[in-house]
N, C-alpha and C positions, 0 to 999 in steps of 0.2 A: 018468068022473072029474070031480070038481068043478073048476071053473075057478079061476084064480089069485085070491087075496084082493085085494079092492079097497083102494086106498090110503086111502080114507076110513074103512075099517073097522079100520085099525091102531090099537092102544091109544095114547092121548095121554099123553105123559110128564107126570107131575104137576109143577107148578111151585110153588115156595115163595111164601109171602105176601110175602116181601121182594122177590123178583123181580117179582111182580105190581105191587107198589107203586112200584117204580122204572121201570116201563115208560113211564108217562106221568103228567103231572100230573092229567089227567082221571081216569085209573084210580085214582090215589091219593085224589082227591076222592070218587070213588064208594065207595071202601072205608071212608073215615073220616068222611064227612059224615053227620050225623044226618038231614038232609032231602035225599034224593037228587035231588029234583026242583028244588031251588033252589040257586043259586050263593051262596057266602058273601058277606056284606055287605062293601062296600068299606071299607077302613081310611082314613078321611079324614086322620088325623094323619100316617100314613106317606106318603100321596100328597103332602101338603104338603111334607114333607121332601124327597121325590124331586124335586118341581117346583122347589123352591128350589135344590137342588143342581144341577139341569140349567141353571137360570138362570145360575149362576155358571160352569159348565164349558162349555156349548155356545156356539159362535159368540162367544167372548169376552164372555160374559155378556149376550147380546142375546136375550131371550125374554120374553114376557109371562106374568104370573102370572094364572091364572083368577080372575075376579071382582075384579081389581084393575086398572082402566084406567089407562093412563099419563096423567100430568098434564103439560100444557104440553110436548108432545113436540118442538115446534119449537125450544124454547129449549135443549134438551139439558142441563138442570140441575135438581137437586133439593136442597132444603135439609132437614136433619134437624129434628125437632120439639124437640130439646133439645141442650144444648151438649156433653154426653158422647156423642159419636158415634164409631163405629168405621167407617172407610172401608175397603172391601174392597181388598186388594192388586191393583195393576194397573188401578185406575180413577182417574178425575179428578173432582174435585168443585168445584163453584162454588155461589154463593149465589143464592137465589131467594126472593121473597116468597111465603109460603104455609105450609101445614102438611103433615105426612106422617104416616101411620099408624105407630104403634110396633110393630105386630104383623107386618108383612110388608114385603117389598122392593118398591119401586116402580121398575121399569125405565124407561129412556128410549129412545124409538124412534131408530134411527140415521138419518143422512142418506143419501139416495140420490144418487149422482153422475151418474146417467143411463146409465152403461154396465153397470148390473147389479151393481156392486160396492157393498158396504156400507162406509161409512167412519165413523170416530168410535167412541169407546168409551162405553158407558153408565156412568152413575154410580149406584152402589147404596150407600146409607148405612144402616148398621145401628146403632140405638141400643144402648148398652151397658147391660145389666140385671144385677142381682145373680144369684147362682147359684140362688136360690130361685124367682124368678119369670121366669127366662130362657126365652125362646121356643125351642121345639125346632128350628124352621127356622133360627133364628139360631145355635143351638148347633152345627148341622150344618156351618156355614160358618166358625166361629171357629177360629183357629189354636190347636192344642194345644201348650203350652210344656212340655217335659219338665222334671220336678223334678230339681234338681241337689243331690246330697248335699253338705253343707258339708265343706270340707277341714279336717282337724284342725289346731289350733294346735300349734306345736312346744313341747314341754316337756322340760326336762332330766330324765334318769333319776335315780331315787332310790337311795341306798345306805345300808346299815346302818352306823352309826358308834359305837354304844354298846349294850351289853347290861347290864341292871341285874338283879341277883339279890337276893333278900331275902325274898320270900314263900315260904311252905311249902305252898302249894296253887295250883291253877289261878287265874290272874289274870282276873277276870271283868268288871271295870268300871273306868272312868277318867273324871276330870273335871279341868278346868284352872281355876286361880285367875284372876280377871279382870285382876289385875296382871301375869300371865304370869311370876311368880317361882317358883311351885311347882305341883305337880299331885298329885292323890290317886288311889290305886288301891284297889279292893276285891277280895278274894280268897276262895277256898274255904277258906282257913285261918281265916276268920271275923274277920279284922282289916282295918283300913283304914290304909294307910301313906301318908305325905305325903313327897314327894321334891322336891329342889331341881332346877329345870329346867336351869340352866346346868351344874352339876357332876354331877348324877345321884345325889347323896348322900341318905341317909335322914335326914329331919328328925324325924319323929314317927310313933308307932304308936298307933292308937286301937282299943280293944277294947270290945265291948258287944253285938255280934250273936252269936247262937248257931248260925247257919247261914251258908252262903256269901253274900257281899255281891254282889248282881247289878246294883245301880243306884246311881249317885252324881251329885250336882249341887251346884255352888257358886253361891251367890246373888251377883248383881252389885249388889244394893240393900242387903244386910245382911251382917253378919259371920257368916253361917250356911252350913253344909254339910248336905246331906240325903243319907241313905243308905237303901237298901231291900234286903231279902234274902229268902232262902227260908224264914226263920223268921216270915213274915207281918208283920214289923215294919217300920215306916217311922219313921226317927229324924231329929231335928233337932239338929245339933251346933253349939254356940257356939264359934267358933274363937278367941275371946279367953280362954275358960276351958278349952277342949279337953275338953268333956264334953257329954253329952246333956242338953238342957234340955226337949225335948218328944218325945212319941211319938204317932203317929197310928194309932189302932186301928180296924179295920173290915174289912180284907182277910181272906178265908176261906181263902186258900192263899198260896203263895209269891208274892212281888212281883218281877217281872222287869224292869221299866223305870220310870223316873221322869223328870220334866221340870218346870222352873220356868217360869212365865209371864213374859214379858219386861217387862211393864208393871204388872201388878197382883200383889198378894201371894197368889198361888194356886200350889199344888203339885198335880201330876197324877201318879198312879201306876197302873200296869197290871200285872195278874198272872194267875195260873192260874185264878182264879175268873171269867175272861172279862169282867171289868168294869174300866173305867178310872175311878178315883175322884178327885174334885176336893176338895182340902182347903184350908181357910183356914189360912194358916201360923201366925198369931198365936193364934187361939182353939182350934186343934186340931179344929174342927168339920168334918164332911164336908158340903160344899155340894151335890155331885151324885154320883150313881153312874151313869156313862154306860154303860148296858147295851144290848146289841144284838149283840155278837159271840157266836159259837157256840163259841169256843175261846180259848185263852190269848192275852191281849194282851201282845205281846212287844216292841213298839216304839211310841214316842210322841214327837211334838214339838209345840211351841206357837208361835203367831204373835200379833202385836199386833192384827191385824184378822181378820175372818171369812174362812175358817174358823179359829178360834183354836186348835182342838185337832184333830190328825190322828193316828189310831192305825192300826197294822198288827197283824194277828193270825194265829194258826196256822190260822184258818178260811179263809185265802188272800184275805181282803178287806181293803180300806183304807176307813176311815170318816172323814168330816168331821163335826165336832160343833158344834152351836150351844151355846156356853157359857152363854148367858143362860137358855135354857129346858131345857138338858140333853137335847136331842133330836138325832137324826141329821139332818144336812143332805144328805149324799150318801154313797153306797156305791160304791166302785170294785171291780169284779170281774174285772180283767184277768189276775190271776195264777192259776196252777193249783196252786201249792204255798204253804207258810207264808211270810208276809211277816215275816221276822225282823229286818229293818233298814230304817230310813228315814233319808234325809239331805236336809235343806233347804239350798238354795243360799244363801250369806250375802248376796248382793246381788240376785239375780234372784228373780222370783216363780215359782219352780218347785221341784220336789223329785224325788228318785229313790227308788225302792223296790226292794229286793233280795229275791229268792226263789231257790229251787233251780232254777227253770226259766229265769229271765231277770232282767235288771235293766231296769226301765222308768222312763221320765221322764214327769212330768206337769206341767201348768201350774197355777198358782194364780191366782185363788181358785176357779175352776170345776172344776178337776180334769180338764181335757181331756188325753187321752193324746197325747204328742208322738212318741216313738219308742222302740224298744228299743235297748239297747247292741248293737254289731255282732258280738260274739262271746259265748260262754258260758263261765263259769268252771268248769262241770261239778262243782260241789260245793255244799254248804250254806253260804250266806253269812251269817255271824253279825253282822258289823258293817260300817258304811259311813260315810264322811265326805267332805266336799268343802270346798276352800278358795276364797278369792276369785279366785285365778288360774285356776280351772276344772279343777283336778286332783282327780278322784274316786278315792278309795282304798277297796278292798273286801278284807276278810279272810275266808278260808274255813276250813272244818273240817279240810281236809287240809294246812293251813299255807301255802296259796297266797295271795300278796299281789299284787293286780293294780292297776295305775294306769291311769286312763281319762281321755281328753279329754272334758270335759263337753259341749262344743258339738256334736261330731260322734258321740260314742259309740264312738270308736276306742280300743282298748286299746294304749297305747304301751309298756307295760312289764309283764312278768309274771315275778315273782320267787317263790322258794320259801324259806320260813324254815328256818334250820338249828337243830335242837334242841340243847339243852345236852348236853354229855357226861354219860352216865349215864341220860338219859331215853330212853324208847321212841320209835320212829319214829311211833307212833300219837299221841304227845303233841305233835304239831306244829300243833294247831289255834290259830287266832287268834279270841279271844272278844270283844275290844273294841279300838277304835282311835280316835284323835282327833288333830286338828291342834292346835298351840298357838294362842294368840291371834293371832299374826302370820301363821300359815299356812306358816311356813318349816320347822317341825319336825313330824314325824309320830311318834306313839308307839303301839306295838302291845302288847297284853296277851295272853299266850299260855299254852298248856296245859303248857309245860315249866317253869312257875313263874317265868318271866323277863318283863322289860319291855324291849322293844327300841326304840331311837330311830333314826329315819331322817332324812336330809336330802338335798337335791339335790346332784348332782355338779357342783362349780364348774367343772371343766375341760371339761365336755361342751359341744359346739357342734352346730348343725344339720348341720355337715359330718361330724363324728365319729359322731354318732348321728342319721342321717336318719330321717324319718318314712316308715315302710313301710306305706303306706295304699293299699288298693284299694277303690274305691267299690263298694258292694253292688249286685249285679245282680238278685237274686231277692227281696230284702227290700223290703217296702213301708213307707213312713214312717207311713202312717195305716192 
């Protein structure tokens, strides 16, 4: 009979590659190194960081850096090479005549008391550099300061105090008179109506458009009002004669938005032909056709300095335009959905843009992204406006009217518009909204053919309506 099977002849259990790779670092190196006979080259940068870190941690910061001999060790003092110096916590600094390298730490040798104990603390001074040219060894030791989200300013809640009826169609646009005595609204019933701000009474009805009026603007320099609509027409109304005195022809499709330049006699209109057109008000000539968007230009605002024209489009981009040459200065691609509304802050150099995915804040003139608003309205946002007190109001397709604190992006009030009796619930959309010149009244134009006026609650206090704010944990400011 054959003898018992030897232990060495037993089948070896196959091991997975993962087990083999975790057995030892040497085994992992053998598996993945292209040159099995050579060790990987040392990483000098990471070694420098490790050495600098050990210098700070071990023995109270007493250790020499390779290739950096200590200077004047007996004096136990080091002076930085420039005045902007960052002294490590837990160290003492004194002055010395001489220079120090900006690129590495120079430690100081401790004193020996004779009994084997080291006394004294070394002084290590790190020059403060900008973020672009900052040394990695320095960055490893610098204290990280956590960014604190700004706490929102308290604002009184807003309430609806007047509902104005009179239009026979959706109210699509609004503009205020610079004297703050009246405002005008454009509607899908093809009329423009002028209302008294204080009483809400109808003053005048203007007819002339043959499609819904989507854009309105009142000049602060002339007695003119400008209107634009789906009939491809842009009209200039003389408010002394209450009639059209000029028309600006050139758009190939409906005109969705318009804006007046604050300092020069220029009108800007954007529409479904994906072009923002620049018109000379007096001569009716088209100065520029700002082309570059791939879809409808549905929002525009102007500034006295560059970028003088900012447009938002259904192609989900925001463009800054050079008005002198008619060229694009910058394109912001932060949004994922159509940018239907833009709102420029009246005093700060910043603006907000609204899309169905989020509301974002940007700085001017460079267009740097600042932060998102801290919650989402979960609807298509058609209109947006902000006043000098930093209250941002946004109106959605589902009738939601949200109020935000501009500084922090916190939504302090979320209200739902009430449709008129006889209207469908689906006619709750808000298509346009605007503050008056003082910023104390808000007027919304809605799909139930009404105009609603809002004001702050005078009886509200921070005690009766406290700020319910929780700083975001997972959101990043940049």
